[in-house]
C-alpha positions in Angstrom: 19.5 -0.5 12.3 18.6 -4.4 11.6 15.4 -4.7 9.8 13.2 -7.5 8.5 11.4 -6.6 5.7 8.6 -8.7 4.5 7.1 -8.5 0.4 10.0 -7.0 -0.3 10.2 -7.6 -4.1 6.9 -5.9 -4.4 6.9 -1.9 -6.0 6.8 -1.0 -2.6 9.4 -3.5 -0.5 11.7 -3.2 -3.6 12.1 0.4 -3.2 12.4 1.0 -0.1 15.4 -1.7 0.1 16.7 0.6 -2.7 16.7 3.1 0.2 17.8 1.7 2.6 20.4 -1.1 1.8 23.3 0.5 2.4 22.0 2.7 5.5 20.8 -0.4 7.2 21.0 -3.9 7.4 18.3 -5.9 5.3 17.2 -9.2 6.1 14.5 -10.3 3.8 11.6 -12.5 3.8 11.5 -14.4 0.3 10.1 -17.8 -1.3 12.8 -17.6 -3.4 16.3 -16.6 -2.1 18.2 -16.4 -5.6 15.3 -14.2 -6.7 16.1 -12.1 -3.9 19.7 -12.2 -4.7 19.1 -11.6 -8.4 17.2 -8.5 -7.4 19.0 -6.9 -4.7 22.6 -8.8 -5.1 24.3 -8.8 -2.3 23.4 -5.8 -0.5 20.5 -7.8 1.6 20.4 -10.9 3.6 17.6 -13.4 2.3 15.9 -16.1 4.0 13.1 -18.4 3.3 12.0 -18.9 6.9 10.9 -17.1 9.6 12.8 -20.3 11.8 16.0 -18.5 10.5 16.1 -15.4 11.6 16.3 -14.4 15.8 13.7 -11.6 16.5 16.1 -11.3 19.6 18.5 -9.4 17.2 16.2 -7.4 15.3 15.4 -3.8 15.6 12.4 -3.0 13.2 10.0 -5.1 10.7 8.6 -3.9 8.1 5.2 -6.4 7.0 4.6 -5.5 3.4 3.2 -9.0 2.1 0.3 -9.9 0.3 -1.6 -11.4 -2.5 -2.9 -8.7 -5.1 -6.3 -7.4 -4.2 -6.7 -6.5 -8.2 -5.0 -9.4 -10.2 -7.4 -11.3 -11.3 -11.6 -12.0 -10.6 -12.2 -12.1 -6.7 -13.6 -16.4 -7.0 -14.0 -17.8 -3.5 -10.5 -19.3 -4.0 -8.9 -15.9 -4.8 -10.8 -14.0 -2.2 -9.3 -16.3 0.7 -5.4 -15.8 -1.2 -5.7 -12.3 -0.5 -6.8 -12.6 3.0 -4.5 -15.7 4.2 -1.9 -14.3 2.3 -1.8 -11.0 5.1 -3.2 -12.5 7.9 -1.2 -16.3 8.4 2.1 -14.0 7.6 1.2 -11.5 9.9 0.4 -13.8 12.9 3.6 -15.4 12.9 5.9 -11.9 13.4 3.6 -11.1 15.8 4.1 -14.4 17.9 7.8 -14.0 17.3 7.7 -10.9 18.2 6.3 -11.6 21.0 8.1 -14.4 22.1 11.4 -12.4 21.8 12.4 -11.5 25.2 14.3 -7.8 23.9 11.7 -7.9 20.4 12.0 -5.1 17.8 10.8 -1.7 18.9 9.0 -1.1 15.7 6.1 -3.0 13.8 5.4 -0.6 10.4 2.6 -2.8 8.8 0.6 -2.1 5.6 -2.9 -1.9 5.0 -5.0 0.1 2.7 -7.8 2.8 2.2 -10.4 0.5 1.4 -10.4 -0.1 5.4 -12.7 2.9 5.1 -14.7 0.9 2.5 -17.3 3.1 0.1 -17.4 6.6 0.6 -19.1 9.8 -0.5 -16.8 13.0 -1.5 -16.2 13.9 1.8 -12.8 14.3 2.9 -11.6 11.3 5.8 -9.3 11.6 8.3 -7.9 8.6 10.7 -10.5 9.2 13.0 -13.4 8.6 10.9 -14.8 5.6 11.9 -17.9 5.1 9.7 -16.4 2.5 7.5 -18.5 0.2 4.5 -18.4 -3.3 5.4 -17.4 -4.9 2.4 -14.8 -7.4 1.4 -11.6 -4.4 1.3 -12.6 -3.2 5.1 -12.7 -7.1 6.0 -9.3 -7.7 4.5 -7.7 -4.7 6.5 -9.6 -4.8 9.7 -8.5 -7.8 10.4 -4.7 -7.2 9.1 -4.5 -4.3 11.3 -6.1 -6.1 14.3 -3.7 -8.7 14.0 -0.6 -6.0 13.8 -2.0 -4.7 16.9 -1.4 -7.8 18.5 2.3 -7.1 18.7 2.0 -3.6 20.5 4.0 -3.6 24.1 5.9 -1.3 26.1 8.9 -2.1 24.3 7.0 -2.3 21.0 5.5 0.3 18.8 2.9 -0.3 15.7 2.8 1.7 13.1 -0.2 1.1 10.8 -0.2 2.7 7.1 -3.5 2.8 5.5 -1.9 3.0 2.0 -3.8 4.4 -1.3 -2.9 4.4 -4.9 0.5 4.2 -5.4 2.1 6.3 -8.5 4.9 5.2 -10.0 6.1 4.5 -13.7 7.1 0.9 -13.6 4.6 -1.4 -11.7 1.3 -0.5 -9.3 -1.9 0.2 -10.6 -1.6 3.5 -12.7 0.8 0.6 -15.0 -2.1 -1.7 -15.0 -4.4 1.5 -16.2 -1.4 2.8 -19.3 -2.2 0.6 -22.3 -6.2 1.7 -23.1 -4.9 5.3 -22.0 -1.4 4.8 -24.6 -4.2 3.8 -27.6 -6.5 7.2 -26.9 -9.0 4.5 -25.2 -9.6 5.4 -21.8 -12.5 6.8 -20.5 -14.3 7.8 -17.2 -15.5 4.7 -15.1 -19.3 4.5 -14.0 -20.6 8.1 -13.6 -16.6 9.4 -12.7 -17.4 10.9 -9.2 -15.7 8.1 -7.0 -12.7 9.7 -5.4 -9.4 8.4 -6.1 -6.6 8.8 -3.0 -3.2 8.2 -4.3 0.6 8.7 -3.6 3.5 9.0 -5.3 6.3 6.2 -4.4 8.7 8.6 -4.0 6.4 10.2 -0.6 5.6 6.9 0.3 8.8 5.6 1.0 9.6 8.6 2.4 7.0 8.2 5.1 8.2 4.7 6.2 11.8 6.1 6.6 9.9 9.0 8.8 8.5 7.0 10.6 11.3 4.7 11.2 12.9 7.5 12.6 10.4 8.6 14.7 10.3 6.3 18.1 7.5 8.6 19.5 4.8 7.9 16.3 2.4 4.8 16.7 -1.0 3.8 15.8 -2.6 4.4 11.9 -1.3 6.6 9.5 -2.9 7.9 6.2 -0.7 7.3 3.4 -2.0 9.1 1.1 -1.3 12.9 -0.8 -2.8 15.6 1.0 -5.5 16.1 -2.7 -7.6 13.2 -3.9 -8.7 13.4 -7.2 -11.8 12.1 -8.6 -12.0 9.4 -11.5 -13.3 12.2 -14.0 -10.4 14.5 -12.8 -8.1 11.3 -13.2 -8.8 10.6 -16.4 -8.9 14.0 -17.6 -5.0 14.8 -16.1 -4.1 11.0 -17.4 -5.1 11.8 -20.6 -3.8 15.4 -21.0 -0.3 13.4 -19.8 -0.4 11.4 -22.1 -1.6 14.1 -25.2 -4.5 11.2 -25.9 -8.1 11.7 -25.9 -10.3 10.0 -22.8 -13.8 9.6 -24.9 -14.7 6.2 -24.1 -16.3 5.6 -21.0 -17.1 2.5 -19.3 -20.4 2.1 -17.5 -21.2 0.6 -14.1 -23.0 -2.5 -16.3 -19.5 -3.5 -18.1 -17.6 -2.6 -15.5 -19.5 -5.2 -13.2 -19.7 -7.3 -16.1 -16.2 -7.7 -16.5 -14.5 -7.9 -13.3 -17.6 -8.7 -11.1 -16.8 -8.4 -7.3 -13.9 -7.1 -7.9 -15.5 -4.1 -9.8 -16.4 -2.3 -6.4 -12.6 -1.5 -6.5 -13.4 1.0 -9.6 -17.1 2.3 -9.6 -16.7 3.1 -5.6 -13.8 5.2 -3.4 -13.1 7.5 -1.0 -11.2 10.8 -0.2 -8.9 10.3 1.8 -6.5 13.0 4.2 -3.5 11.9 5.9 -4.5 14.4 8.4 -1.5 12.7 11.2 1.2 12.8 8.8 0.6 16.5 8.3 0.5 17.3 11.9 3.8 15.7 12.7 5.4 18.2 10.0 5.7 15.3 7.5 5.9 17.2 4.2 4.8 15.5 0.8 6.4 16.4 -2.4 3.7 15.6 -4.2 0.6 17.0 -3.2 -1.6 17.4 -6.9 -2.0 14.4 -9.1 -0.8 16.6 -12.3 2.1 17.0 -10.6 2.7 13.5 -9.8 2.5 12.5 -13.1 4.6 14.9 -14.8 7.7 13.5 -12.5 7.0 9.7 -13.9 7.9 8.5 -17.4 5.0 6.8 -18.7 
């Protein structure tokens, strides 16, 4: 297949390119063609603008691009960057898909479990409607709505609400490791908030699975079947590293350090991948402990 990937230099995108580079013809959208060539060599075609590609010649679009939600404090300017880095490109992609005479048959668009907002510890699936209206929901809701405009008889849209991605190099786990490696990790807030996670290998397998199942469309929770509370996460991660985790971070300290972004740490959701399981997808890593054991930390 001829596949356009946005956000290919990120954690998820680069792993997807690695899987597909010898199976498909990949086109990567990037602000720096040179950087793409350094990262992937000649296995992909790099373009700096969507004007450089004919959407009539594409089979599939994978849209992963977006400013990291947890890189820095949520100033008004940073919140705008987080939103527009997702929304503007998605609008452009959808417009080009709609304009094509023979458009790509599939758009797989990233989203996040933040769509649901803060929730209790009860498991929720794709049919859950009682989302909490806050910034993380607002980002994802508009992002998903924009992507869904590409739906037609010729194009299916799959949306992945992705959990915390576990990988040895990159992502949220890498940012958490330094204090834990020093024995300075601990529970955040009351520790009851759920953390819905997924091993990078399983996430990439989901993209591959959906690419090969033309009848599947709509929203899919891209999380392992067994989310863990922050208390469980802290205990298991500390044990994996052979370190104590005796320094809790009370809620007031988290809010002082991170401002509004502290919501990502103090609240969570127990997200269940009902639709993927119903379709017969098999997770390699369902248990948090086993997923960590697989990674070189």
